[in-house]
N, C-alpha and C positions, 0 to 999 in steps of 0.2 A: 502495498499500498504505501502511495507517495501523496505527502501532506500538499493541499489544496493550495495554492493563495489565496487569499481575504478576499481580493477583485477578479472579476474574471474579465481577461484583457486578451479580446480576440485578434490580435492581430499577428502575434510571434506564434499563438497557437497555428494558424493558418500556412503562414509558410513553413512550417516544420513538419505537418505531419502531410502536406500537399508532396512536399518530397521526397518524403521517403515512402508514400505510395505510388509515386511514379517511378523512381529509382528501384523498389523492389517489384516492379511487375505488376502489381497486387491491380490493376486496371482490367486485367485481361492473363487471368490464372487460365495455368495450362487444363481445359476441361476440355481435352478431343471428344470423348465420350459421356460427354454431359448431354442435355436437351438443349440447342440453339437455342440464342434470345438475339436479335440483332436488331440494328434502332441506328438509321444514318442523320448525319448533323446537316440541316440544312447548310452547305458550306459557306460560309460568308465570305464578303471581298477582301481580297488580301489588303485593300487598302483602306478597309475599316476600322473602327473603334468599335468596342462594346457597348453598347447602346442596351436600351431600358427592354425593346423587344427581345433582342440577342435574350439579354437574363432572364426573361419569362420563359420563351423556346427553350434555353440549354437546361433552366432549370428542371423544366419537366421534364426533358428527358433523362435527363439524369436520376431522378426519382425512380423513376420506372427501372433504368440501369442496373442500380446501386441495389434496388429492390429483388430482381433477377438474379444479378451476382450472390448475394445472400439467401435465394432460392437453390442453389446450386447449379443455376445453369449457366452455359458458356455464352457469358453475355459480353457479343462485341457492340459497341458505341463506333462505328466509321465517322472519322475527323478530318478535316481537310477545309482546304480554302480555293474558293471561284475569282479565277485570274482577273474578270471584271474588267472585261475589255474597252470599255469609254473609261469607266475612272480612272481604270489603272495608264492611260495613253495619256490621260488628261495631267493626272500627278506627275509624270515623265515628263511631259512639255513644256509645265510650268520649270521644274527645276533646270530643265535644258535653257528656257529663255532669260528665267534669271544670272545663264553664265552666258547668254547674248551667241547660244544655238538655236539654229532653228531646226526642225524636224525635216523640211523638206531640202534645206542644203546637206545634210549627212547622210539621206537617202535611207532604206527602210532596212539595210543589216545590220547598218550602222546605231538606229533608231534601238534596235531590238535587241543590240547588246547594251545599252544604257538600260532599258529595263529590264533585262534580269539581275544586273548588276543593283538597281533598284529594290528587285524582289530579294536580292539576297541581304541585303543591310538594313530594309526597313518592311520587309513584307509579313513580317510574326508578328505587328503589335498585337493582334489582336489571339494570336494561339495564346499570347503571356499573358492574356486579359480572361479568357476562359480558364484558365489555371487559379486565378485568384478567384472566379467564383465557385472552384471548388470541381469543375468537369470530370469524371474519371472516363475519358475516352481514351482509345486503343492510342497512342501516340506513336506508339512503333510502328504502328502503320501509315501515318498519315498521309492523306494524298493532297493533291494539288491538279485543279482541270487543265495546265499544262503539262504535268510531268510525262515524261517518254510514254511508260503503259497507258496511261489514262489519251494522252494522244493518238495512239494508234487505234484503241477504240471508235474514237468519233470520226476519226477518217474511216475506218472499216465499217460505222454507221451509214454515213454519208454515204459513201460507194454502194450499199446494198440497198441502201432507200432508191437512190437510183436505177440500179439494175432493175428493182421491183415496180418501176414505174411509180414509185413516190413523193421521190425529190424531181422537181425540172424549174427551169428558168424561163420567166414570164415578166410582161411589162403592166403596173400594174401601181396605183396610188401606196406610197407611205408616208407614215409620218417622218419626215426632213429635216434635220437639226442643221441649219446653217453655217453654225461655228465648227461643228465638229465635221460636217461635210458628211453627214452619215444617216442612215436609214436607221430610225429606232424603235422601241415597241412602246404597244399603249403606256405600261407601268413603267414608263421612263417620263413619260406624258402629263405633267400640273396642268389644271386647270386654273385659273386665277381672274377673278371678275376683275376688268379693269374699264375708265372711264372711255368712252369711244364716242363714234358717234357711226349716222345711219343717214345715209345719202341716197336720194331717189333721181334714176335717172330717166330720161325721153329717149326710148329709141321708134325712130319714124318709118310707116311701112316703106317698101321700096316704092312703090306705084303712088307716094304722096299724099292718099287717102288718110291717113292719120299716124295715129303713135300710139304705142305700149309704155308704159311707164314701169320700171321696175327697181328695186332698192335692193342695196348690197351694203355690207361693211367695212370688204374692202375694194373697194372700187380700183384699185389698179389690174384686179383677175379682170376684168373687162376686155383686156388684151387681149387674153386666149379666150372670149366667151365662143360659141360653137351654137348656141341656139336658146331659144327663149320658149320656158313651157308654161303652160294651161293646163288645168283641169279638166278633163275629158268631158265634164257634167257643166261648164260653166259656159252660160248662154251668154255673156257679153261678148265673146270669143269667136264662138263657134263658126263665125260669117271668116273667120278669116284665118282660123288652123292650115296649115300649109302655105300660106303665104308668107313673105318675105319681109324682114328686117332688116334697113342698112343702120348700122352700126355709127357712132359718129367715132371720131378720131380715126380710125384703122378704116370706114369704109365697108367691112365686111359684111354680107348677106347674111342672115343669122335665118335659119327656117323655125317657122311656130310651129310646136309639137305640141303632142297633148301628155302627160302622164299623171299621176293621181299624187306624186309629189308637191304639184302644186294646191297651196291652199285658198281656195276660194276666202275663205276669210281671214285672211292674211294681205294688207296691204291693198295693192292691186289686182292680188290673184296671178300675178306672172310670176314669173322665178327666171333670173337668168341662168344657163347652164356653163358652166366654167369643167368640163371632166376633168382637166388633165389638175385641177388645183381645187378640186372639193371631194371629199370623200362622198354624201348623198349626190351631188353632181355624176360622179362620175360613173354610178349605178344609172341614173339617168339615162346617160349620155348611153351606154353598154344596151338599155333598153331601148333606145334610137336606132342602135346602128351602127355607130361608131367604134372601129376598132381600138384598142388602146395603141398600137403603132399610128395611128390615126388623129389621135386626142393632139391638139394644141399645148403646147409648153413655150412660158415667158417668161422661164424663170432658169437662172444658171445655179450650180451647187452652192454658192456663196449668196441665194436669193438675191441675186440683181439682175436687172431686164434681160433678157435675152430676144432674139429676134424667132417668130414663129415661124414653121413649114412655111407661110402661104405666104412669108413676107410684109408685112401691112402692118408690123408695129414700126412709126417715126423712127426715124434716124434720133433725132433728140431726147429720146428714152431710153437707147439702148448703154448698159452698162450702169443704167442708175439702180443704187438699191434699194428694195421692195418701199421703204415708206418716204425717202425720196420722191419714187416716183410716182407715187400715190397722190403726193401734194402736186406735179405737175397736171397729171393727169386729171386731177378736180379743174384745175384753172382752165384746162385745155376742153373740159365737158362745159365749163360756166362762158367761156367765150363762142362756143357754138351755140350756148341755148337749149346745152340739152342737161344742163343740171337743173333739176323741179326745187328740190328743198334738201336741208339736212337739220336732222336731228340728234338730239343728245341722248345715250343708249350707254348704259352697262354691257361690257359685251362679255363671253365665258372666251377666254384666248388662251391656247395650248402655248405652254411652257414646258422647251427643255428642264428636267429635273437638277442636269448637271451643268446646262452650259447657259441655262436662264434665259435663251433669248425663244422669240416664238417661233414655235416649228409651226412649219409650212407642209399640203398635203403638197406631195410632188411626183410626176410620173417619171418611174426608172426601172431600169431591169434589175432583176433580182430574183436571188431562190427561192425557190416556196417548197414547204412541206406539204404534200395533198393529205390533209391532217383529217377531211371528212371519211378517207379510208383506213385510216388508223383508228379510228373513233368506237367501229359497233362491237371490236370485242371489249371494249371499257366498260358499254353501257351494259353486256350481255355479262362481264365480270361485277357491278356494282348491282345490278338487279338480282343477280343469283348467289347474293350474299358474299363472294368470295372476296368482294373489298367491304368493308363496313367501314359508313362515315359516320364519327363522331363530333359533334351532335347531332343525331339524324336530320334535323330543321335545314340543315344545308345541303341534304340531298336535292331538293325543288332546283337550288340554285345549279349545281355540279352538272343537272341531266338537262337542265334549258340552256346552258352552255358549250355542252357536248352536242346536243342536237339539233343546233344552230351552228357548227363549226364552221371557223372559214379556215381560208390559207393562210399557213403561217408563213410568214417571209423569216428567212435565216441568216441571211446574206446583210453584211455591215461594210462599211467602207474605212476599215482599220486597220490600221499595221500589225499592232497586239493581237494576237488572237489565231485560233484554228483557220488558219489557209485553209481558204475552197480546195478541193483537190479536183479543177476542172481546168484544162489547157485545151488552148480554140488555134487554129489553125489561119490561116490569113483569109479563109469565107467567113470565118466564124462561128464552124461548127466545134462542138464541143467534145472534147474527149475525157470524161471523168474516171480516172482510177487512184488506185492509193499511195502509188509511186510516178515520177515522171518517165522514169522507163517504160511503163506498164503503160500511159498515154502513149507515149513515143513507138511503140509498137503497133497501139491501135490503129496510128497513124500514119502507120507506112515510110517513117520517113519524112513525115512533113513538119516543116520548121512549126515552132509550137509556142504561144508566150502562155504564162500563166496566171489564171486568175487572182487580184487583184484584190480581193474581199477575203474576210475571213469571216467566221461563223459568228452566228449570237450566242452569245453565252449561255443563254437558258439550254439552246440545241445539246452542249455539252452535259451542263447541269442535270438535263433530262436523265444520263443514263447512269447517274449518282450508285442507284442502288446497286447496277451490278458489275460498271466498270471498275468502280472501288474495289470488288472483291477480286480482280484477277481478270474478267473478260477479255479478251474472248478466248485465251487460256481457260482452259475446263480445271481449274483450283482447288484444293479442298475447300477452301473456303467461300467458292463462290455455290460448290455443291451443299456445306452445310447451310450457311447464313442467308442464300436465297428462296423463295420471297424472304423479304426484312417482316418484324411482324409489327410494328407499327411504324408511322410518319407524323411526327410530330409537326406541325404546319400552320402560319398566319393564314387567315382565312382572304388575306391581299395578294398571295402566290398560288390561289386554288388554280388556276388556269394556266397562268404563266410556267408555274413549275410541276405542281402536284400531276395535271391532269397530264401535262408532256409526259413523266416519269412512268406515267401507267399506260401511255399509246407506246413509250418507246419497251419499255417493261416487256409486256406482252408480246409484241412483232419479232424482239430477239431473245429472250427469256422460255416464251411460250407458256409467261404464269405471270402473274399479278407481281409487281414491283413489294407490296406489303399487303398486308391481309386486313389491316386499321388503321385508316385517316383519321387524326382529331387535329381538329380545326379549333385554335384557340381564337380569343376576341383580342384587341388592342389593347397599350397600357396606355392612359390616358391622365392627365394632372388630378387634384383633389377633387377641382370644380367638374371633371366630365368632360373638359375639353381635349381635343387632339391634340397631342406638344407638336411643339416645332420650333425652331429657331428663332423664325419672326416674333413671334411673342414670347418667346424667353423664357418658356414655362419645359421645355427640356430637364429632363432626373438624369444626372448621371449617374448609371449602377455604381462606378469606381470610386465616387464620393459616397457613395451610402453606404461602400462596404468599409470606406476607410472610416466612417464615423461609428457604425453598429457592427462592422462585421457583416461576413458572406451568410452566415447562418441563419443571421436575422432577414436580411434580404432574400433569400430564398424561401424561405417559413413563410414569408409575407404576400412573397407572386402564388408562393403555391396554395396558401389559405384562400387567397381572392379570386382564384379562378376557378370560376362554375361553368363549364363547358360553353366555350363560346362566346360569354358575355363580355363584355369588354372592363378594365377592370381601373378604378380611380384612384390611383397611387396618392395617398398618403404618407407623408415623413413620420407621421406619428404614430400608423401602423408599422414601422419598422423600427421604431422606438422602442414599442410595445413588446414585437419579439426579442428584440435585444435585452428587455426585460424577463421574458420568459428565460433565454439563454442562462443567465444569471440567477431565475430561481433555478435551474435545474442546477446549474453549478452549487448553490450555496445547500441545496438539498442533499447533496454530494456531500460537502463539506460537515453537517450535523451529522448525517448517517457514517461516515467517519468518526467522528468525535464520540458517537456510541458503538463503536467497535464493529460495525459493520463496513466489508470489505468485498470482493469480490464471490460471485455465486460460485458454488463448487459443483450447481445442478442445470444441466438443460430442463429437465423435465422439472414441475413444480416440487416444493419439498413437499413432506408429510403435515398439518398442521390440523391443530384439535383447536387452538382458539377460535372462536367467532371472527374476528376482529383479523384472523391470518387468513382463514378460511374465505371470510369477505375479498381482501384485496384480489386471494388467486382469482375468485372467478368474476371479479375488475377485468383483469388482464385476459380473462378468457374472452368475456365481451368483448372488450376492445380490442383485440386479437382479430374478431370475428368480424368486427365493424371494417377496421383496415381493411382487410380481405378483398371485403366485398366492393369498398371505395374502388381498391387495384382495379377488380376485375372491370369495373363500369369506368373504368377512369376518369373517377368523381376527385377529382383534387383537393377542393374543397373539404368534402367529406373526410378525406383521409387525414389533412391537417386538424380539425377539427376532434378529431377519434381521439388521436394522440395528445392534445393542447391539452383536451380537458381532461383527460385523465390524468396525465402528469403534473396540470396545474392544483386541479381540485380534487382528483380523489386521492391522487397518492399524496401531493405535498402537503394540501391543507389540509386534508381528512384523516388517510392513515397516520401519516406521523406525529399530530396531533392524537390522536384516539390512541400508540403506542407510547405515544409519550410517559416516560418515568417507569414502565414498565417492558424492559429489554431485555428478556430470557431468551436462551439457544436458540428457540423455536423461532421468535422474532426475529433476531439477527437474520438467518437464515432466510427467513422468507423475504424482509425486506432486502435483503442483497439478490434474492432471486428477481422479485418486482421490479427492483430499480435497474437491472441486468436488462430486461424486457423492453422497460422503457427506452433505454438505451439503442437495443438492437432495433424498435419498432420506429424510433424516431431519428435513425443513422440517416436514410434516405435524405431527409427533407434538410438536417442539421448535420452534416457531415462530421463538420472538424470537432463540433464541442462534444459530443457522444466519444469520437476515439480516444481525447484527452482524456475523458470521465470513467471511460473502459477500461484504460491503461494503470489509471490513478488508483482505482479500486480493491487493484491487485494485480497478481501475477497472472499472466492469460498466455496463452499457450498459442495465440493466433490473432491475428489483426481484426477489430470490427470489420471494419469493409469485407471482412469474407468471411465474417462468422454466420453459423446457422439462422435464418430466418425462423422466431418463433415457431414452436410445435408444444405446447405448454403438458401434454398426455393430461389436462386436469379436466372435470365440471363444478362449474358454477353451482355452488349450494343453495339450494333454496331457503334453508333454515335461518342460515349465518347471513344470506343477502337480505332476507325479509329483517332481521333483529337488529341488523348494523346500517342498513339503509332507514329504518324507523329511528334509531337513534340517532342518527346524520339529521334527518328533517325534523327532528324534537329539536336540536341545538340548533338549526341554522334557521326557525320558524322563531324561537325565542329571540336569537340575537337579534332579527329583523324586529320584531316586538320590542325591544330594549331601545332599538337606532329610532322606530318611528314613537315613541312617546316620550321617548326622552329620559328613560329609567336608570340610571345612575347605576355603574358596574359596584358599588358597594352595596347594594341593595342584593340581602340573597330573597330570593323566589322560591315561596312555595307551592309545587305544581299538585291542583287537585284536580284529580281523574275521575270523571263522572260516570258513574256506574260501572267500570271495568277495571274487576281484581288483576287481570293475566298482564294489562297496561301497567298497573302498578309493580307487579312481581319485575318485569322486562325492567322499568325503572329503577327500578330497587336494586337492583343486579349490575346498573351500570351508575350508579349514584357517585362514587368518585370520580368519573368521567364527564356526568354533568354539573358535577360542583365546579370544575376546572375549568371546563369550556363555554359554559352559560350561566353559571353563580346562581344552583337553584338547590336550595335543601330537599330534604328526604320529600317524596312524593305520598298524596294522601287520598283515602278513598273519597267520595264526597256523591251525595245522590243528587245535588242541585248546584250551580255554577255562584259562588258567595258574593253577596253585595260586593261593587265596589273592586269588581275584578278585570282583567286583562284576558278573551279568549285566545287560541289555538288548537285548529282544528286540524291534526293527524292521522290519516289512513281511516278517516272515516270516525274517531274518537277524539271528543272532546276535553280539551286540558284547561282548566284555568288559574291566572295568577292572581292570588289578592294583591290588591297594591298599597294599602293603606300603609301609609307612611314611608312609600318609597318617591311617591311624588304625589302632587296637588291635582287631584281628576276633572275637576272643574274646572281650574285654569287651565289641564290639558287640553280639557273638549274644548275651551273658550280656540286656546289656538291654533288645536286641529278647523276647526269651524272656518276661523278667517282665513287659515293660508289653502280651505279648499275653495272659498268663494272665490280669491284673489286667483287660484290656479283656471278653476272655470269659466272667469269674467276672461282671462286671455285667449282661454282656448277657443271660446266663443266666438271672441273677434276677429281670433285667424281663421276660425270657419266660416267668418262673413267674407271675409279679403279672398279666402282661395273660392267662393263661392261667388264671386267676380267677375266674368269674362274681362272685363277692361284691365284686370289685374292680371289674372293668368293668360290671356293671349297679348299684351304687349309689356310688362316687366322682363327684365334680363332673366331666364332660363335659372340661371345661379340664386337669384332673388325669390325665383316662386319654388325653386328646391327647397330653398332658409327658411322657407313660409310654414312649408310641409312640414318641414324636421320641428320646428319649433313647436308646429300645432302638436303632433303625435309626444314629445316631449311632456307639454302641459297636460293632454289627454291623461298619459301614463301617471303624472304626477297628481292631477287631481281623483286618478283611481287611486293610487297607493293611500294617499291620506285620507280615502273614502273608508278604504278596507282598516286603517290602523282606529278610526273614530267606532267604529262598527268594533272593535274590539272591545273597547269600553261598553258597549251594550244603551 
């Protein structure tokens, strides 16, 4: 036994134990003959730092991994980082710019050397931070999405999909980032509301018989208009459908077409169609018969005005930035009398999440995965239950997206990433192969140039569940650990990563990548607002760890994770669970001071005393609650079960009940029960539990690989009834004393109304009742004595004469006034909450505070009324 310090200080403990676990290889002990358990960590960006979302995601994964390891399984938690194409290229370019070096000047190969150099020096920050959180990953097999083996898997998948007709090159609209000059995914687009304008333009009919008005928030795009659409049922335009308009500035003739996209209720009901620069217009253009190759393009890769295929853009506009061109176009329209009006509007505008520039829909040649052909088996697997989604409420969203899936753009115009394995001859014919030699052989010796683009990082990370296990080689890990058991993911990457893993896993492995998909919510601030740097409400998990310890943060996140609901993270909760760790620490010190050390038994010891039989039963009950919560992936219920048992049942009750009565049986039972706490709590609070595990005495193994409890005991119903009744009496008496201001110096005589068995039970615990509730000897009574306060325990009334203890009349008066004040506040708040002008117009946080205040005052009024009722 090692004497514990008076104060619990987590910092040094955490550093020491993590280094020990990792150094001893305890995160993945040799268990090739055991049942496998597998989970893969969503690979964080190699450029990243640990944020609170990571902390939640990885804490939940670690809880499951540690639990599986303690259940004797071959627990594998795959860890690694994503090469993060745009993010990494941006970081390295910025570093080079600070040295006066331009990427374009040094060329691709030299730039990539700089990227790898940066990765070697600075790319491991987040993995060090994960260690601080306590993540018990298999670091010995850490992967990187650009490592040699993983890269080989990526190239093989691309080539195989191409051979199977599931990858093709096509000209389509993409989200184009003019700063980075690459296509980006929807996930990398942030929509912001910005102050803008709504311009109404007049397009005259070719024959001069009239005109049509159209409106736009991007007037410069008119340079690539190809039509004007009206609704087929709009009577105003039926006579001119099929005629042509002569566009101002360009003089281009635009056909008037019909399409349901045009809304007769909005503006003039006519819509200008620019299929090369608007996603909705692109679909309208296709329906109108325009082929993508024919669609006009009026911007270059840097979003500067370029000449359209028909050569009708005026020379003075060419080369202008899109926003400079906007002003010139408006002036030219005004000069022609084609500008009808201008209105101020708030415009939802897409921005690149990293470049912070406005994204342009841009028509360009890209590589696409035919996702619609891959999605069928994923739908079948979900419907059959091979993929279980938790919480089930997300299934509808999952099915809706998969059933309406669009082609997946997988090429990016970057240098850092997996370069697309396609080579082109002088005629533009593509040869797709894993190596240049194979492509050259297929081309019959023709001169080839390689595609400059790289693959979207989501393409490579979609292979994570099997490529990290050695695929395409048939490794032992791949045989044992695919499919994975569970994936824990934020719902925000449900489609970008989760669905694509399901598609690729079934396509290449013939089985689902994981059996259960668990989707957690977002971590928000204490007021429920989404965290953002601009709001200044982000939370640094490392700062919380420095202040309160990793165990406290982990337990907070687990306790607040309620199957997909967003978490309102209040630092006071983290502080509260730091106090919980301190409570555990002090309990260990108290046990040590009374001769209690490490248990010598895995099974529950023999016990004769009711209090010891009771605590053994409470362990059994808690373990059952925990096991059920683990089976159902209810993290909040896991945390609730072990927290209330540890703090309430063991520390507050058992320790108090046995105080001063430490015999050998009680020491053995207390040691065993405390060991069970440490084992059950370890997945949630690994550091403090490991420290206490060893401090309580010599151990043959570390707690991280201890066996999950199997107490081989049953709940003793008689002991449970007696001790639960005793606890209830003490609790009710303490509440009564507090509510009625009864001083602790007053010894109260319990009068049991008409039940001698209760008197006998209370008499048998007279010493405990005297010590913990300041009660005298119990008395059998026929009726409630005058001037008594009453409690009801198990249906039995117990009265306590209060003469001499308090001034009954004064106390009744005090309670009546307090009740009236609480009810007045309650009713005022109820009226406020019932007023729509408040609930609909006030800030959400003000409404939420009013509701909280109402609940608090209602509860106070009820509590005080119950106290007054005790006095009769």
